C-alpha positions in Angstrom: 81.8 110.0 137.2 82.1 111.1 133.6 82.8 108.7 130.7 84.6 110.3 127.8 85.2 108.6 124.5 88.5 109.4 122.8 91.0 108.0 120.3 94.2 106.3 121.2 97.2 108.3 119.8 99.8 105.6 119.6 99.6 103.6 116.4 97.7 104.0 113.1 94.8 101.7 114.1 93.4 104.5 116.3 91.3 102.5 118.7 88.6 104.3 120.6 88.7 104.2 124.4 86.2 105.1 127.1 87.9 107.1 129.9 86.2 107.0 133.3 87.1 110.3 135.0 86.4 111.6 138.4 87.7 114.8 139.9 90.0 115.3 136.9 91.5 111.8 137.5 91.3 108.8 135.2 89.8 106.0 137.2 89.9 103.4 134.5 90.3 103.0 130.7 88.0 100.7 128.8 88.1 100.0 125.0 85.0 101.3 123.4 82.5 98.6 122.6 81.0 98.7 119.1 83.6 101.0 117.7 84.3 99.4 114.2 88.1 99.5 114.6 88.7 97.8 117.9 85.2 96.8 119.2 86.0 96.5 122.9 89.6 95.5 122.6 92.9 97.3 122.5 96.6 96.6 123.3 98.6 97.3 126.4 99.7 100.8 125.3 96.1 102.1 124.9 95.0 100.5 128.2 97.8 102.5 129.9 97.2 105.9 128.5 96.3 107.0 132.0 100.0 106.5 133.0 101.2 109.1 130.5 103.0 112.1 132.1 102.8 110.6 135.6 106.2 109.1 136.2 108.5 112.0 135.2 108.7 115.5 136.6 108.1 117.3 133.3 108.2 121.1 133.1 105.1 123.1 132.6 106.7 126.4 131.7 109.3 126.8 128.9 113.0 126.5 129.6 115.8 128.5 128.0 119.5 127.6 128.0 121.9 130.2 129.3 125.5 130.7 128.3 126.7 128.3 130.9 124.5 125.6 129.5 121.9 125.6 132.3 118.1 125.5 131.6 116.1 128.3 133.2 112.4 128.7 133.5 110.7 131.6 131.6 107.0 132.5 131.0 105.2 131.5 127.8 105.1 135.1 126.6 108.8 135.4 127.1 109.4 132.1 125.3 107.3 133.0 122.3 108.8 136.5 122.0 112.2 135.0 122.1 111.3 132.4 119.5 110.0 135.0 117.2 113.0 137.3 117.7 115.5 134.6 117.0 113.7 133.3 113.9 113.4 136.8 112.4 117.1 137.6 113.1 118.2 134.4 111.5 116.0 134.8 108.4 117.1 138.4 108.0 120.7 137.3 108.0 120.6 134.0 106.1 117.3 134.0 104.2 113.9 132.4 104.6 115.1 128.8 104.0 117.6 129.1 106.9 114.8 127.9 109.2 113.0 124.5 109.2 110.8 122.3 111.3 110.4 118.6 111.9 107.1 117.3 113.2 105.4 113.9 113.6 102.5 111.6 112.9 101.7 111.9 116.6 100.0 115.3 116.2 96.4 116.0 115.5 95.5 116.9 111.9 94.8 120.5 112.8 98.1 120.8 114.6 100.0 119.5 111.6 98.2 121.9 109.4 98.8 124.9 111.6 102.5 124.4 111.9 102.5 123.9 108.1 100.7 127.3 107.8 103.2 129.0 110.1 106.5 127.3 109.0 105.7 127.0 105.2 103.1 129.6 104.3 104.2 132.4 106.6 107.9 131.9 107.3 108.6 130.4 103.9 110.9 127.7 105.4 111.0 124.0 105.0 109.3 121.4 107.2 109.0 117.6 107.1 107.4 115.0 109.4 108.7 111.8 110.7 106.0 110.3 108.5 109.0 110.4 106.2 110.5 107.7 108.3 107.7 105.3 108.0 105.1 106.0 105.3 106.7 108.2 102.5 107.2 105.1 100.4 103.6 104.1 100.4 102.6 107.7 99.7 104.8 107.9 96.6 103.9 104.3 95.4 100.1 105.0 95.6 100.4 108.4 94.0 102.4 107.1 91.1 100.3 104.0 90.6 96.8 105.2 91.5 97.1 109.0 90.9 96.6 109.8 94.6 97.8 108.7 98.0 94.9 106.3 98.5 95.1 103.2 100.7 92.1 101.4 99.3 91.0 99.0 102.1 88.9 98.7 105.1 90.1 96.6 108.1 87.0 94.4 107.5 88.7 93.1 104.4 91.0 91.0 106.6 88.0 89.1 107.9 86.7 88.1 104.4 89.9 87.4 102.5 90.6 83.8 101.7 94.3 84.5 101.1 96.2 87.0 103.3 99.8 87.8 102.4 101.9 89.9 104.7 105.1 91.3 103.2 107.6 92.9 105.6 104.9 93.2 108.2 104.5 91.9 111.7 101.0 92.8 112.9 101.0 90.4 115.8 103.4 92.8 117.5 103.0 96.1 115.6 99.3 96.1 115.0 97.7 93.6 117.3 94.1 94.8 116.8 94.6 94.4 113.1 95.8 90.9 113.8 92.6 90.3 115.8 90.7 90.8 112.5 92.8 88.0 111.0 92.0 85.7 113.9 88.3 86.4 113.1 88.9 84.7 109.7 89.9 81.1 110.6 89.3 79.9 107.0 92.0 82.2 105.5 95.3 81.0 104.3 97.9 83.3 105.9 101.3 83.8 104.3 104.1 85.9 105.7 107.1 86.9 103.6 109.9 88.0 106.0 113.6 87.1 106.5 112.9 86.7 110.2 110.7 84.1 111.8 108.6 86.9 113.3 105.6 86.5 115.6 103.4 86.8 112.6 105.4 84.2 110.7 105.0 81.9 113.6 101.2 82.3 113.4 101.0 81.9 109.6 100.2 78.8 107.5 103.3 79.5 105.3 106.5 81.4 106.1 108.4 82.5 103.1 111.9 83.0 104.7 113.2 85.3 102.0 116.8 86.5 101.9 116.9 90.2 103.2 116.1 92.8 100.6 115.3 90.4 97.7 111.5 91.1 97.9 111.4 92.8 94.5 113.1 89.9 92.8 110.5 87.5 94.3 107.6 89.8 93.3 108.7 90.1 89.7 109.3 86.3 89.5 105.8 85.8 90.9 104.4 88.2 88.3 106.2 86.4 85.5 104.9 83.0 86.6 101.3 84.3 86.9 101.5 85.9 83.4 103.1 82.9 81.8 100.5 80.5 83.2 97.6 82.8 82.3 96.7 83.1 86.0 95.7 86.8 85.5 92.6 88.9 85.1 92.8 89.8 81.4 89.6 91.8 81.4 90.7 94.0 84.4 94.2 94.5 82.9 92.9 95.6 79.6 90.2 97.9 80.8 91.7 99.3 84.0 95.5 99.3 83.8 98.2 101.0 81.8 101.4 99.5 80.3 100.8 95.8 80.9 102.8 94.9 77.8 105.8 96.7 79.1 105.5 95.1 82.5 105.1 91.7 81.0 108.2 92.2 78.9 110.1 93.5 82.0 109.4 90.6 84.3 110.4 87.9 81.7 114.0 88.2 82.9 113.0 87.2 86.5 112.7 83.5 86.1 112.2 80.4 88.3 115.7 79.2 87.2 117.4 82.0 89.1 114.9 82.7 91.9 116.5 80.5 94.6 120.0 81.9 93.9 118.7 85.4 94.3 116.1 85.1 97.1 116.8 81.8 98.9 113.3 80.6 97.9 113.1 77.4 95.8 111.2 77.4 92.5 108.8 74.9 93.9 107.8 77.2 96.7 107.4 80.2 94.3 105.2 78.0 92.1 103.2 77.0 95.2 102.7 80.7 96.2 101.7 81.6 92.6 99.1 78.8 92.6 97.7 79.9 96.0 97.2 83.4 94.6 95.6 82.1 91.5 93.2 79.8 93.4 92.3 82.5 95.8 89.0 84.3 95.2 89.7 87.2 97.5 93.5 87.8 97.9 94.8 90.7 99.9 98.4 91.9 100.1 99.6 93.8 103.2 102.9 95.5 103.7 104.5 97.9 106.2 108.0 98.9 107.4 109.9 95.9 106.0 109.0 97.2 102.6 108.8 100.9 103.2 112.1 101.4 105.0 114.3 100.2 102.1 116.7 101.6 99.5 114.4 100.5 96.7 111.2 100.8 98.6 108.8 102.5 96.2 109.4 100.0 93.4 109.0 97.1 95.9 105.6 98.5 97.1 104.6 98.9 93.5 105.7 95.3 92.9 103.0 94.3 95.4 100.5 96.7 93.8 101.2 95.2 90.4 100.4 91.7 91.7 97.1 92.9 93.0 96.3 94.7 89.7 97.2 91.9 87.3 95.2 89.4 89.3 92.2 91.7 89.7 92.5 91.7 93.5 91.6 95.3 94.1 88.3 97.2 94.6 86.6 94.1 95.8 85.8 92.9 99.4 88.7 91.0 100.9 91.3 92.2 98.3 93.7 95.0 97.8 97.3 96.2 97.8 97.2 97.5 101.3 99.8 99.6 103.1 99.5 99.4 106.9 100.3 102.8 108.3 102.6 103.3 111.3 101.8 106.3 113.5 98.4 107.3 114.8 98.0 110.2 112.4 100.4 109.5 109.6 97.4 109.6 107.3 96.5 113.1 108.5 100.1 114.1 107.9 100.1 112.7 104.4 97.3 114.8 103.0 96.9 117.8 105.4 100.4 118.9 106.6 101.3 121.3 103.8 104.7 119.8 103.5 104.9 117.5 100.4 101.6 118.6 98.9 98.9 121.2 99.4 96.3 120.8 102.0 93.9 118.1 100.8 96.4 116.7 98.3 97.6 118.1 95.0 100.8 119.6 93.7 102.2 123.0 94.5 102.4 123.9 90.8 98.7 123.1 90.1 97.1 126.4 89.6 93.6 125.1 90.2 94.6 123.6 93.5 96.5 126.8 94.5 93.4 128.9 93.9 91.2 126.6 95.8 93.5 126.3 98.8 94.3 130.0 98.9 90.6 130.8 98.9 89.9 128.3 101.7 92.7 129.8 103.8 91.7 133.4 102.8 95.2 134.2 101.8 96.9 135.3 98.5 98.2 132.5 96.3 101.7 134.0 96.5 101.9 133.0 100.1 101.6 129.3 99.4 104.8 127.4 98.9 105.9 127.0 95.2 107.4 123.6 95.8 107.4 120.6 98.2 109.6 120.8 101.3 113.1 119.5 101.1 112.9 116.1 102.8 114.0 115.2 106.3 117.5 113.9 105.3 118.3 117.1 103.4 117.1 119.3 106.3 119.6 117.4 108.6 122.3 117.7 106.0 121.8 121.4 105.5 122.0 121.9 109.2 125.4 120.1 109.3 126.5 122.1 106.3 125.5 125.4 108.0 122.8 126.4 105.6 119.9 125.9 108.0 120.5 127.8 111.2 117.2 127.2 113.2 115.3 124.0 113.6 112.0 123.5 115.4 111.5 119.8 116.5 107.9 119.0 117.5 106.8 115.8 119.3 109.6 113.6 118.0 113.0 112.4 119.2 115.3 112.3 116.1 118.5 112.0 118.2 117.4 108.5 118.7 114.9 107.7 115.8 116.8 109.2 112.9 118.8 106.8 110.7 122.6 107.1 111.3 121.6 109.1 114.4 125.1 110.3 115.1 124.4 112.6 112.2 121.6 114.2 114.1 123.9 114.7 117.1 126.3 116.6 114.8 123.4 118.7 113.5 122.1 119.5 117.1 125.6 120.5 118.2 126.1 122.7 115.1 122.8 124.6 114.8 122.5 128.2 116.1 118.9 127.7 117.4 117.3 124.4 118.3 113.8 124.5 119.6 112.2 121.3 121.0 108.5 121.1 121.7 107.6 117.9 123.5 105.6 116.7 126.5 108.8 115.2 128.0 111.6 117.4 129.2 114.5 114.9 129.0 114.5 113.0 125.7 117.7 112.3 123.8 116.9 115.4 121.7 115.9 117.9 124.4 119.4 117.5 125.8 120.7 119.7 123.0 118.0 122.3 122.7 118.3 126.0 123.3 114.6 126.5 124.0 112.2 123.8 125.3 108.5 124.3 124.8 106.7 121.8 127.0 103.3 120.6 125.7 100.6 118.5 127.1 99.7 115.0 125.8 96.7 113.8 123.9 94.7 113.4 127.1 94.2 117.2 127.3 93.8 118.2 123.6 91.1 118.3 120.9 91.6 117.3 117.3 91.1 114.8 114.5 93.1 111.7 113.8 92.9 109.8 110.5 93.7 106.1 110.8 95.2 103.5 108.5 91.9 102.8 106.7 91.2 106.6 106.2 88.9 106.8 109.2 88.5 110.1 110.9 87.8 110.2 114.7 88.4 112.8 117.4 90.8 112.9 120.4 88.8 114.7 123.1 90.0 116.3 126.3 89.8 113.6 129.0 91.5 115.8 131.6 91.4 119.5 132.2 94.6 121.5 131.6 96.4 122.8 134.7 97.5 126.4 135.0 100.1 127.3 132.4 99.7 124.0 130.5 99.4 124.3 126.7 98.6 121.8 124.0 100.7 121.8 120.8 97.9 123.7 119.1 97.9 126.4 121.9 101.7 126.7 121.4 101.5 127.1 117.7 98.9 129.8 118.0 101.0 131.7 120.5 104.1 131.4 118.3 102.0 132.6 115.3 100.8 135.6 117.3 104.4 136.4 118.5 105.6 136.3 114.9 103.0 138.9 114.0 100.7 136.8 111.8 97.6 138.7 113.0 94.6 138.0 110.8 96.4 135.2 109.0 95.4 133.1 112.0 91.7 133.9 111.7 91.0 130.6 110.0 92.9 128.8 112.8 91.7 130.2 116.1 90.5 126.8 117.4 90.9 123.2 116.2 87.2 123.2 115.2 87.7 126.3 113.0 90.9 124.8 111.5 89.0 121.6 110.7 86.4 123.6 108.8 89.3 125.3 106.9 90.8 121.9 106.0 87.4 120.5 104.9 87.1 123.3 102.4 90.7 122.6 101.2 89.6 119.0 100.5 86.6 119.9 98.4 86.6 117.9 95.1 89.7 115.9 96.0 89.9 112.1 96.4 90.1 112.7 100.2 87.1 115.0 100.2 85.8 115.4 103.8 83.3 118.3 103.3 80.5 116.1 104.6 82.2 115.4 107.9 81.4 117.3 111.0 83.0 117.2 114.5 79.7 115.9 115.8 79.8 113.0 113.3 83.2 111.8 114.5 82.8 112.5 118.2 81.3 109.8 120.4 80.6 107.9 117.2 82.0 105.2 115.0 84.1 107.6 112.9 83.9 108.2 109.2 86.3 107.1 106.4 87.2 109.5 103.6 86.0 110.4 101.1 82.8 111.7 102.6 81.4 114.6 100.6 78.9 117.2 101.5 75.4 115.9 100.9 76.3 112.2 101.0 74.6 109.8 103.4 76.7 107.5 105.6 75.3 104.2 104.7 78.2 101.9 105.8 80.8 102.2 108.5 83.4 100.4 106.4 84.1 101.4 102.8 86.9 100.7 100.4 88.1 102.6 97.3 88.1 101.6 93.6 84.9 99.5 93.7 84.0 101.4 90.5 87.4 100.3 89.0 88.2 104.0 88.4 91.5 105.4 89.6 92.7 108.9 90.1 95.0 109.1 87.1 94.2 111.2 84.0 93.1 108.0 82.2 91.2 106.6 85.1 93.4 103.5 84.9 96.1 102.3 87.4 99.7 102.4 86.2 101.9 99.3 86.3 105.3 100.8 87.3 108.5 98.8 87.3 112.3 99.1 87.3 115.3 96.8 87.4 116.2 95.4 90.8 119.0 97.5 92.3 122.2 96.2 93.9 122.7 96.5 97.7 124.3 99.9 98.6 126.8 98.0 100.8 127.5 94.4 100.2 128.5 91.7 102.7 132.3 91.2 102.9 134.9 89.2 104.9 135.1 92.1 107.3 131.3 92.5 107.6 129.8 89.1 107.0 126.4 89.4 108.8 123.2 91.2 108.0 121.6 93.5 110.7 117.9 94.1 110.5 115.8 96.3 112.8 112.2 96.5 113.9 109.7 96.4 116.7 110.6 94.6 119.9 107.4 94.0 121.8 103.7 95.1 121.7 104.4 97.3 124.6 107.3 99.3 123.2 106.8 102.3 121.0 109.4 104.2 119.0 112.1 105.6 121.4 110.2 104.5 124.5 109.7 108.0 125.9 106.0 107.2 126.4 106.0 103.4 127.0 108.7 103.6 129.7 105.9 104.9 132.0 104.0 101.6 131.8 105.1 99.3 134.6 103.9 96.1 132.9 106.2 97.0 129.9 109.3 98.0 131.8 109.0 94.9 133.9 109.5 92.6 130.9 111.6 94.4 128.3 115.4 94.7 128.6 116.6 98.1 129.9 119.6 97.9 127.6 119.8 97.6 123.9 119.9 93.9 122.7 120.2 91.8 119.6 118.8 88.5 118.6 121.5 86.1 117.4 121.1 82.6 116.1 122.4 80.0 118.7 124.7 78.3 116.0 126.4 81.6 115.2 126.6 82.5 118.9 128.3 79.1 119.6 130.8 79.8 116.8 131.6 83.2 118.3 131.7 81.9 121.9 128.7 84.1 122.8 126.3 83.1 125.5 122.9 84.4 126.6 123.1 87.9 128.1 126.8 88.3 127.1 127.8 91.8 126.2 128.7 92.1 122.5 130.0 94.8 120.2 128.3 95.2 116.8 130.6 96.9 114.3 128.8 98.3 111.3 130.0 98.9 107.7 128.7 102.4 108.5 131.8 102.8 110.6 130.0 102.8 113.9 130.3 100.4 116.8 127.8 99.9 119.6 127.4 97.5 122.5 124.4 95.3 123.0 123.2 92.4 125.1 123.0 89.1 123.2 119.8 87.2 123.2 119.9 83.8 121.6 117.0 83.1 119.3 116.1 80.8 116.4 113.8 83.5 115.0 116.9 84.8 113.0 119.0 82.8 110.6 122.6 82.0 111.3 124.0 84.9 109.1 121.5 87.5 110.3 120.9 89.4 113.5 118.0 91.5 114.7 118.1 94.7 116.8 114.9 96.2 118.2 114.7 99.9 117.0 113.7 101.3 120.4 117.2 101.8 121.6 119.5 104.7 120.5 122.3 102.2 119.7 120.3 100.4 116.9 119.8 103.3 114.5 123.3 104.5 115.0 124.6 101.5 113.1 122.6 102.2 110.0 124.1 104.1 107.0 122.4 107.1 105.4 120.8 105.4 102.5 117.4 106.5 101.2 114.9 105.4 98.6 115.3 107.3 95.4 111.7 108.4 95.1 110.3 108.6 98.6 113.6 109.6 100.4 112.5 107.2 103.2 115.5 105.8 105.2 116.7 102.3 104.7 116.4 101.1 108.3 116.4 97.4 107.4 119.8 96.5 106.2 123.5 97.0 107.0 126.4 94.5 107.0 128.0 94.1 110.4 130.4 92.0 112.4 130.0 90.9 116.0 132.5 90.4 118.8 132.2 89.4 122.4 133.1 92.1 124.9 135.4 90.6 127.5 
C-alpha cells in the first residue's frame, strides 16, 4: 500500500492529507500529522475526498450539442479542433475581445496561469475568476493600503493573540481548522461582529449584533474613540503611516452620540470594545465574506486595516488586519492568473514588470495584455448585450453561484458558443453549454496551491488517470496546440516547467518564490511566500511587515477612508425585511456539486433551499417549521424556500444558505465600486406562506 501526501482542494486553509492507496483505490484518508496548517486534523470535506467522482456517471470524453439539442460524444482531438475553429471564426468576425473565459480558485496555480496565457496573452480576450466573487475586495484593499496584495499573517497568530476580533466571518463553519487554532488559545478574548448569531458568535465572549451593512460606521466610530482617548500608537502612526491627520479629521463626524441609531450598538458597548482593543497587547482583526461581499466592501476592509494601523497591531506576533481567503487557491489566482495583474503581481502599464514577465515567458512584450481584464460582471453583461460571443467556463458553476443568477441564464441562452470545462457533467451551467470538456479532479493532478497565509504546497496525483481522462492542465495544453500556439507553449509543457516560469515572473516582487522548488513543497510542511533564491527556511510560519516597511513608494501604509454610503435599495413597506446569505454547514461547499457525494452531508442537510426565520416573525406571518414560503425580493424575483425557525436571526432579518440556486437569484446586481465584488449580503424582501 502506498501513502501519498497531498493538499485538500476545497477551502483556503489547504490542509494536507495522507491518502492510503492500493491498486489505484483509496483505502483511507488521514490528515497529515505535523503539517503546520492542520497537524493531524481536517473537516468532513477533506476526509471524504475519496468520494469525489464516485456517485455520478460523469463523461470521460467531450460532448458536443447538435442542432436538436442532444449531447453527443466526440474525441479529444475533435473537441479541441472544434473549439479552436469556433474561437477563430468568432474573433475574425467580431474582434479579439468577443471571447472571454471565467475560471476559479479551485484550479492549481499553473492551470490558472496557463489559461491566462492562452486566453489573455495569445487570444487577446478577457478572463476573470470567481475569486472576484470572494476575495477581490481584500486584494484591492491590501493593494491600496499596503502597496501590494499581501495578507500579512500566519495562522499561528490566532494562538498567541490576546484579543481576536472576527468581522463578517464565521470560521466555526467556514474554516473549522482555523477555528481549531482559536481553541488552542483559551486565554484570548474572542469578539464577533455579525448581524446574525452565527456559530462563531455563539462561541465568542462578546457578540456585537450589528445592524446589517453598518460595519463601516462602527469602525469609524471606534477609530474616533481610540483617537480622542489617545489609545493609539503615536510612534507607529508617525513613522509608518500616511495621512493620519486626514483620517483623524474624517472620523470626527462618526460619534458615540449617533452610533446606536446607525448601527444598533449602544455607545456603552462601543466604548467597551474600544477599551478592550486598547488594553490588548496583541490584537488581531479577521474578516471574510461578510465584509468582502458588500456594496462598500473595500472601504470597510480598509476601516479594519486602519484600526490595526493606528493601534500598532500589525507586523507583530498575534496581530494583524487579516483577510481570511475563501477558496483553496484564491491566493494563487490573485497573483499568478494574468487577469487583473501581471504574473507575480504588478500593473500592466509598468514597463519594468512587462519586460521582466515577457523575458520569463520568452515572448515579446507586445503579446502581454495592455490592461486588466474587464471584471466578471462586465463579461456577463457584454454577453447579454451581444458583444461577447464565446465564453469558456472552467471549474465553476455561475448559473447558480453568480449574483442575480437569472442574469447568467440570460447570458447562457444568448451566447453563440458556451464551453464548460468541469469534472461534473450535469451542473446548472453545463445544461446550457454547446461543448463540454470533462476534466478529472484534484486526486489525479499535479500542481501548486497557495493557502490563506501565503503557504505553497502541492497537490499530487493520488490515483492514476484512466484512458482518455485529462486534467484541466492537459486540456489547456491541447487547446493551446489546437489554436496553433506552437513554441509559445514551450514554457508550459508540464506543471513543473510552468512553475519554474512563474517563479521567474515573481523575482524581486513581494511574492517572490524564486527560492521554492517542487521538492521543498512536496511531502513537506510547505513554504510561505516570500521565499527568495538563496534564503534559508528558518521558520515554518512567517508574517509580513515585521520590519514595519510596506510596499508603497514611501514604505508607509496608507490610511484610506471615505464617507459611508447609503444602501443601494432601502427597506420599505413593500419589502420590510433584510435577507442575508452565507454558509449553511461545514459539510456544504459552494453549489454542492462536490459535497453532494458525501453521504454524511446529504443525510443531514435539507435537499431543498431553506431560510432561517425568527420565531416571533414566523408567528406573526402564521409560518410554522418546514412550511413552504415565498420570498419576494426588491430585485423583482420570487423564489420558494422551506422555513426553518431559528433565533440566530433577529426578527426583521432572514438568512438563506448560499448553496441553493434560489438564494443568489434574489440578490440584485450591486458591486463594490473598487473591487467589483458582488454584494451578496443584503437585499430587502417580503415573505409569504405558500398555501
